[in-house]
Steps between C-alpha positions, in 0.01 A plus 500: 500500500652838393527784757470855397763745637401812691598727210270300269211539758567875513509534129170307478346723767616819317362374165165414662479834670584674159209329335252618761330831433424657829246795491476735793200719557521833688250625750424867494324682789319784312614822650752320713452584870235771413267239351199556281379843612337816374737737693690623196753216456642504145437148362637601158841582648480186723450280196750676272815321605352151518476223241170310548526144351261216453467316836579794717243603758358830607391549859252786569514574868189678627239481770174340387225762446755793470616408152464240231676390181322514167655344190408742208552588135742773407202737413360432848837557667555829307152635592474336844183333386395260769175373334606180340826343623586154371560399865435681822698366810362651825665302775853607591770415454475383144769287335491474120714276281603655172405236238492694176729734322411861411356792684310455817292770667382522861291765686322551828132546442427676836377853417780748428782249549593442142491873415729551805761269346404147623553334168774277362602415144761245430646318200548123542766343283577138419711327768867574423572133490214425259421739219190331378259548793135545405379855436160646590322332207679174506773614266872477554764756523649555141829315470677827405393668828737479787427590859777604745544268792409634834786585740379236738503224224848602391636504847360161579656347192837644586471370859422153358788501273730623783385229737534231233856608429585462871358155512687393190820652658455296817469176327756526218 
């Protein structure tokens, strides 16, 4: 019976790990410690430096009865029209998983809150590890379109590569 050496085992482990595609989702608390509020927080600035990807989650922290989260169209977002949201979530906190690419619009339907700035527009891109995630109508991202990886995904990949090089160094 043939025995494999430690070096062969490590090489097999590294090759197996290289074949696995690991996808990491990020969790975003809307408004960070401020939460989902109508007190003049700038949600546009909050979202501007973030890359939202398929599988990420948004957490809207608010007290039930004080606010809500309505998923709306761009037209309803622009005009703060609260009449016909596609979904209205009234029990806080609300956690939403981003499942489709494209623009997503959220407002609070409590009187005066949206016009006071309690609204959020984000663009969701395909996962940086998978450029063919479904879009809003079941389409896929065009093959010529590239999406920048989020900083969190890039640092995780570098951390993984660094740790694997240490493991290989210990056994070789």
